[in-house]
N, CA, C and O of each residue as an XYZ file, in Angstrom:
488
protein
N      19.077    -31.981      0.214
C      20.522    -31.442      0.169
C      20.521    -30.061      0.365
O      19.955    -29.293     -0.412
N      21.260    -29.624      1.585
C      21.398    -28.231      1.934
C      22.140    -27.524      0.829
O      22.974    -28.151      0.176
N      21.887    -26.263      0.583
C      22.584    -25.439     -0.318
C      23.182    -24.246      0.311
O      22.486    -23.634      1.121
N      24.368    -23.833      0.054
C      25.075    -22.706      0.584
C      24.451    -21.415     -0.275
O      23.729    -21.519     -1.266
N      24.856    -20.307      0.278
C      24.394    -19.105     -0.309
C      24.730    -19.083     -1.839
O      25.864    -19.386     -2.210
N      23.707    -18.712     -2.770
C      24.089    -18.636     -4.148
C      25.079    -17.869     -4.447
O      25.289    -16.876     -3.750
N      25.877    -18.163     -5.525
C      27.019    -17.397     -5.871
C      26.552    -16.212     -6.752
O      25.368    -15.935     -6.942
N      27.591    -15.551     -7.263
C      27.295    -14.358     -8.118
C      27.005    -15.032     -9.527
O      27.281    -16.212     -9.743
N      26.451    -14.227    -10.429
C      26.175    -14.607    -11.763
C      27.364    -15.270    -12.348
O      28.479    -14.765    -12.214
N      27.169    -16.433    -13.022
C      28.123    -17.071    -13.843
C      28.885    -18.039    -12.803
O      29.828    -18.663    -13.289
N      28.639    -18.225    -11.601
C      29.327    -18.933    -10.700
C      29.172    -20.504    -10.972
O      28.103    -20.992    -11.338
N      30.205    -21.167    -10.783
C      30.161    -22.731    -11.012
C      29.885    -23.386     -9.604
O      30.396    -22.934     -8.579
N      29.124    -24.378     -9.616
C      28.774    -25.155     -8.429
C      29.830    -26.327     -8.279
O      30.215    -26.985     -9.245
N      30.218    -26.507     -7.116
C      31.027    -27.637     -6.688
C      30.318    -28.299     -5.616
O      29.314    -27.796     -5.113
N      30.833    -29.482     -5.223
C      30.175    -30.200     -4.041
C      31.242    -30.749     -3.213
O      32.344    -31.007     -3.696
N      30.962    -30.935     -1.998
C      31.772    -31.558     -0.972
C      31.078    -32.467     -0.019
O      29.855    -32.393      0.096
N      31.712    -33.242      0.610
C      30.906    -34.170      1.577
C      30.870    -33.536      3.010
O      31.876    -33.266      3.665
N      29.648    -33.347      3.385
C      29.406    -32.798      4.681
C      29.443    -33.805      5.746
O      29.699    -34.978      5.478
N      29.194    -33.399      6.974
C      29.238    -34.263      8.132
C      28.145    -35.359      8.037
O      27.071    -35.111      7.490
N      28.415    -36.541      8.559
C      27.371    -37.683      8.529
C      26.949    -38.062      7.185
O      25.823    -38.542      7.052
N      27.783    -37.894      6.075
C      27.396    -38.265      4.837
C      26.545    -37.302      4.039
O      26.259    -37.551      2.868
N      26.135    -36.203      4.657
C      25.387    -35.270      3.940
C      26.226    -34.569      2.832
O      27.447    -34.503      2.977
N      25.639    -34.056      1.761
C      26.379    -33.366      0.823
C      25.875    -32.021      0.794
O      24.670    -31.771      0.803
N      26.857    -31.079      0.756
C      26.529    -29.717      0.723
C      27.146    -29.087     -0.601
O      28.302    -29.342     -0.938
N      26.405    -28.342     -1.251
C      26.733    -27.723     -2.503
C      27.227    -26.271     -2.182
O      26.554    -25.484     -1.517
N      28.446    -25.984     -2.706
C      29.044    -24.657     -2.389
C      29.146    -24.006     -3.821
O      29.562    -24.684     -4.759
N      28.800    -22.811     -3.975
C      28.979    -21.956     -5.134
C      30.152    -21.052     -4.990
O      30.459    -20.635     -3.873
N      30.807    -20.734     -6.025
C      31.934    -19.882     -5.933
C      31.524    -18.372     -5.807
O      30.901    -17.794     -6.697
N      31.892    -17.817     -4.716
C      31.738    -16.496     -4.530
C      32.692    -16.002     -3.533
O      33.469    -16.830     -3.060
N      32.761    -14.739     -3.122
C      33.800    -14.183     -2.211
C      33.346    -14.641     -0.800
O      32.317    -14.226     -0.266
N      34.216    -15.548     -0.236
C      34.131    -15.944      1.135
C      34.767    -14.821      2.132
O      35.551    -13.950      1.756
N      34.339    -14.973      3.348
C      34.796    -14.042      4.238
C      36.294    -13.931      4.530
O      36.821    -12.925      5.007
N      36.951    -15.096      4.188
C      38.394    -15.198      4.410
C      39.159    -14.727      3.123
O      40.386    -14.634      3.178
N      38.540    -14.452      2.061
C      39.121    -14.159      0.778
C      40.273    -13.115      0.940
O      41.372    -13.357      0.440
N      40.049    -11.986      1.611
C      41.031    -10.962      1.768
C      42.344    -11.434      2.460
O      43.436    -10.982      2.113
N      42.201    -12.369      3.462
C      43.210    -12.961      4.128
C      43.796    -14.310      3.671
O      44.585    -14.976      4.341
N      43.341    -14.624      2.501
C      43.625    -15.812      1.920
C      45.115    -16.237      1.946
O      45.485    -17.346      2.330
N      45.947    -15.247      1.498
C      47.408    -15.512      1.553
C      48.033    -15.748      2.892
O      48.997    -16.499      3.040
N      47.458    -15.085      3.865
C      47.946    -15.261      5.223
C      47.534    -16.498      5.717
O      48.303    -17.108      6.462
N      46.353    -17.012      5.400
C      45.972    -18.353      5.817
C      46.771    -19.470      5.267
O      47.151    -20.409      5.965
N      47.038    -19.344      3.913
C      47.821    -20.253      3.205
C      49.161    -20.315      3.790
O      49.710    -21.413      3.877
N      49.747    -19.253      4.203
C      51.159    -19.183      4.746
C      51.114    -19.877      6.145
O      51.973    -20.693      6.479
N      50.145    -19.540      6.890
C      50.005    -20.371      8.164
C      49.805    -21.844      8.021
O      50.440    -22.637      8.716
N      48.925    -22.222      7.121
C      48.742    -23.598      6.879
C      49.894    -24.226      6.296
O      50.054    -25.418      6.556
N      50.711    -23.657      5.570
C      52.025    -24.272      5.008
C      53.006    -24.419      6.165
O      53.779    -25.376      6.216
N      52.968    -23.418      7.139
C      53.909    -23.460      8.310
C      53.361    -24.744      9.141
O      54.159    -25.453      9.753
N      52.111    -24.986      9.138
C      51.654    -26.150     10.053
C      52.012    -27.417      9.358
O      52.398    -28.414      9.967
N      51.862    -27.344      7.947
C      52.260    -28.566      7.213
C      53.758    -28.867      7.419
O      54.091    -30.051      7.469
N      54.683    -27.911      7.541
C      56.023    -28.122      7.846
C      56.146    -28.695      9.292
O      56.981    -29.555      9.570
N      55.301    -28.191     10.166
C      55.461    -28.794     11.527
C      55.079    -30.258     11.522
O      55.703    -31.083     12.189
N      53.999    -30.580     10.727
C      53.668    -31.957     10.758
C      54.850    -32.852     10.076
O      55.181    -33.945     10.534
N      55.401    -32.300      9.012
C      56.586    -33.153      8.451
C      57.618    -33.230      9.548
O      58.155    -34.320      9.746
N      57.935    -32.238     10.245
C      58.849    -32.247     11.331
C      58.427    -33.286     12.365
O      59.318    -33.983     12.850
N      57.177    -33.464     12.751
C      56.707    -34.411     13.694
C      56.954    -35.862     13.068
O      57.350    -36.776     13.793
N      56.724    -36.041     11.787
C      56.966    -37.313     11.153
C      58.546    -37.657     11.325
O      58.909    -38.766     11.717
N      59.446    -36.625     11.002
C      60.781    -36.983     11.120
C      61.156    -37.278     12.608
O      61.989    -38.153     12.844
N      60.575    -36.584     13.603
C      60.875    -36.744     14.932
C      60.537    -38.192     15.293
O      61.318    -38.855     15.976
N      59.368    -38.694     14.837
C      58.945    -40.074     15.127
C      59.883    -41.087     14.577
O      60.296    -42.034     15.246
N      60.262    -40.827     13.128
C      61.162    -41.757     12.481
C      62.380    -41.654     13.180
O      63.010    -42.711     13.161
N      62.978    -40.632     13.856
C      64.223    -40.594     14.481
C      64.088    -40.891     15.916
O      65.049    -40.590     16.624
N      63.096    -41.409     16.442
C      62.893    -41.885     17.798
C      63.115    -40.764     18.711
O      63.842    -40.986     19.679
N      62.599    -39.565     18.563
C      62.830    -38.475     19.481
C      62.096    -38.777     20.657
O      61.115    -39.518     20.591
N      62.509    -38.230     21.827
C      61.836    -38.398     23.102
C      60.411    -38.083     23.077
O      60.041    -37.098     22.439
N      59.562    -38.821     23.709
C      58.151    -38.738     23.585
C      57.635    -37.302     24.022
O      56.774    -36.722     23.361
N      58.115    -36.835     24.998
C      57.615    -35.517     25.561
C      57.939    -34.493     24.460
O      57.104    -33.640     24.160
N      59.085    -34.558     23.878
C      59.474    -33.481     22.845
C      58.371    -33.602     21.652
O      57.829    -32.614     21.157
N      58.130    -34.838     21.289
C      57.068    -34.955     20.188
C      55.694    -34.393     20.663
O      55.006    -33.666     19.946
N      55.355    -34.766     21.876
C      54.149    -34.252     22.362
C      54.033    -32.653     22.420
O      52.991    -32.058     22.144
N      55.104    -32.093     22.770
C      55.246    -30.666     22.645
C      55.054    -30.097     21.330
O      54.353    -29.096     21.183
N      55.625    -30.663     20.378
C      55.476    -30.238     19.006
C      54.003    -30.440     18.486
O      53.433    -29.637     17.747
N      53.464    -31.591     18.957
C      52.089    -31.877     18.550
C      51.106    -30.753     19.124
O      50.252    -30.266     18.384
N      51.235    -30.371     20.390
C      50.643    -29.305     20.988
C      50.893    -27.948     20.214
O      49.954    -27.163     20.082
N      51.938    -27.707     19.785
C      52.274    -26.449     18.957
C      51.480    -26.404     17.580
O      50.885    -25.389     17.218
N      51.515    -27.516     16.882
C      50.829    -27.726     15.755
C      49.289    -27.632     15.933
O      48.596    -27.044     15.103
N      48.779    -28.221     17.027
C      47.442    -28.105     17.233
C      47.061    -26.640     17.601
O      46.031    -26.171     17.117
N      47.775    -25.958     18.363
C      47.516    -24.623     18.686
C      47.569    -23.665     17.355
O      46.816    -22.698     17.238
N      48.456    -24.003     16.448
C      48.538    -23.272     15.183
C      47.292    -23.527     14.317
O      46.726    -22.600     13.737
N      46.866    -24.835     14.241
C      45.606    -25.040     13.466
C      44.444    -24.389     14.177
O      43.581    -23.817     13.512
N      44.372    -24.450     15.567
C      43.272    -23.648     16.215
C      43.188    -22.228     15.911
O      42.081    -21.695     15.834
N      44.323    -21.529     15.722
C      44.525    -20.160     15.441
C      43.901    -19.905     14.108
O      43.154    -18.944     13.925
N      44.241    -20.854     13.085
C      43.678    -20.704     11.764
C      42.094    -20.831     11.796
O      41.377    -20.044     11.178
N      41.625    -21.829     12.524
C      40.251    -22.126     12.696
C      39.496    -20.893     13.303
O      38.416    -20.521     12.842
N      40.088    -20.305     14.314
C      39.428    -19.179     15.096
C      39.320    -17.982     13.952
O      38.279    -17.341     13.814
N      40.311    -17.784     13.279
C      40.483    -16.658     12.285
C      39.392    -16.814     11.226
O      38.741    -15.850     10.823
N      39.201    -18.170     10.754
C      38.284    -18.349      9.631
C      36.875    -18.222     10.190
O      35.966    -17.744      9.511
N      36.703    -18.657     11.441
C      35.375    -18.543     12.183
C      35.030    -17.066     12.316
O      33.902    -16.681     12.008
N      35.970    -16.217     12.768
C      35.753    -14.827     12.839
C      35.333    -14.200     11.556
O      34.397    -13.403     11.492
N      36.085    -14.598     10.479
C      35.781    -14.007      9.172
C      34.479    -14.487      8.640
O      33.808    -13.746      7.921
N      34.052    -15.781      8.979
C      32.733    -16.245      8.557
C      31.707    -15.513      9.274
O      30.715    -15.116      8.663
N      31.858    -15.295     10.527
C      30.743    -14.552     11.327
C      30.587    -13.121     10.806
O      29.480    -12.616     10.621
N      31.844    -12.437     10.558
C      31.771    -10.986     10.181
C      31.427    -10.785      8.749
O      31.166     -9.645      8.362
N      31.401    -11.874      7.863
C      31.059    -11.704      6.508
C      29.957    -12.562      6.120
O      28.916    -12.015      5.757
N      30.031    -13.778      6.143
C      28.887    -14.619      5.637
C      27.671    -14.516      6.493
O      26.581    -14.201      6.015
N      27.864    -14.795      7.835
C      26.707    -14.701      8.692
C      26.051    -13.364      8.739
O      24.834    -13.193      8.678
N      26.977    -12.401      8.856
C      26.431    -10.890      8.941
C      25.579    -10.525      7.686
O      24.528     -9.885      7.730
N      26.168    -11.012      6.571
C      25.390    -10.754      5.283
C      24.110    -11.441      5.249
O      23.129    -10.835      4.818
N      24.005    -12.750      5.693
C      22.767    -13.408      5.699
C      21.803    -12.782      6.704
O      20.602    -12.714      6.445
N      22.301    -12.338      7.812
C      21.413    -11.726      8.754
C      20.901    -10.467      8.244
O      19.746    -10.167      8.546
N      21.578     -9.696      7.524
C      21.225     -8.503      6.884
C      19.990     -8.793      5.854
O      18.987     -8.081      5.794
N      20.191     -9.798      5.159
C      19.256    -10.203      4.171
C      17.955    -10.851      4.806
O      16.886    -10.774      4.201
N      18.051    -11.459      5.974
C      16.992    -11.997      6.684
C      16.429    -13.260      6.040
O      17.010    -13.807      5.103
N      15.392    -13.670      6.512
C      14.667    -14.916      5.977
C      15.340    -16.206      6.436
O      16.245    -16.156      7.269
N      14.933    -17.336      5.927
C      15.469    -18.614      6.438
C      16.882    -18.721      6.229
O      17.498    -19.502      6.955
N      17.552    -18.010      5.284
C      19.026    -18.121      5.095
C      19.718    -17.668      6.257
O      20.742    -18.236      6.636
N      19.193    -16.608      6.894
C      19.761    -16.152      8.082
C      19.855    -17.086      9.340
O      20.886    -17.254      9.991
N      18.666    -17.661      9.589
C      18.598    -18.711     10.510
C      19.579    -19.834     10.246
O      20.340    -20.275     11.107
N      19.505    -20.300      8.908
C      20.485    -21.374      8.571
C      21.941    -20.995      8.836
O      22.693    -21.799      9.386
N      22.334    -19.834      8.471
C      23.798    -19.420      8.550
C      24.253    -19.400     10.052
O      25.355    -19.795     10.435
N      23.245    -18.880     10.869
C      23.603    -18.699     12.331
C      23.686    -20.213     12.864
O      24.643    -20.524     13.573
N      22.761    -21.104     12.554
C      22.912    -22.462     12.821
C      24.224    -23.291     12.520
O      24.820    -24.050     13.284
N      24.525    -22.956     11.213
C      25.807    -23.438     10.641
C      27.053    -22.877     11.504
O      27.984    -23.609     11.841
N      26.983    -21.627     11.801
C      28.067    -21.166     12.546
C      28.100    -21.700     14.048
O      29.164    -21.950     14.615
N      26.949    -21.844     14.599
C      26.828    -22.472     16.000
C      27.310    -23.940     15.894
O      27.962    -24.392     16.835
N      27.054    -24.678     14.875
C      27.554    -25.978     14.738
C      29.118    -26.061     14.469
O      29.798    -27.004     14.873
N      29.581    -25.084     13.812
C      31.133    -24.917     13.630
C      31.727    -24.767     14.922
O      32.666    -25.490     15.257
N      31.189    -23.761     15.783
C      31.690    -23.509     17.124
C      31.717    -24.707     17.968
O      32.703    -24.994     18.647
N      30.603    -25.436     17.932
C      30.573    -26.697     18.658
C      31.631    -27.811     18.272
O      32.147    -28.554     19.107
N      31.884    -27.844     16.974
C      32.843    -28.771     16.489
C      34.279    -28.363     17.007
O      35.125    -29.179     17.375
N      34.440    -27.001     16.988
C      35.819    -26.541     17.475
C      35.927    -26.779     18.938
O      37.026    -27.156     19.342
N      34.959    -26.620     19.803
C      35.007    -26.633     21.163
C      35.233    -28.211     21.524
O      36.008    -28.539     22.421
N      34.548    -29.095     20.810
C      34.890    -30.418     21.095
C      36.149    -31.019     20.701
O      36.513    -32.081     21.206
N      36.903    -30.343     19.744
C      38.210    -30.853     19.205
C      39.296    -30.467     20.164
O      40.464    -30.778     19.932
């Protein structure tokens, strides 16, 4: 079971399901996006509103192209959040691991490359 960077003293461990059924353990510590957390939450709430709007559009039998246009806008909004998170991850988590060196650095770079690959495929 892969393990993320150990947290600070007294951190609690949580777990989440990784890709392909793998489990990854995450420890509570300051993530790269922590400083921008409120902005990310605000953007995600806006996307959530867009999705609810899309549901209403379908319920109201709105013209297909108009629905597709709104889906495209919601997709771009999510992609913007993803790119911001990726930039924060590279600038904080990966940079910190590279500074420390060792196998952790290689693992973080691979993890980031995999995340980029998933974003490119989506």
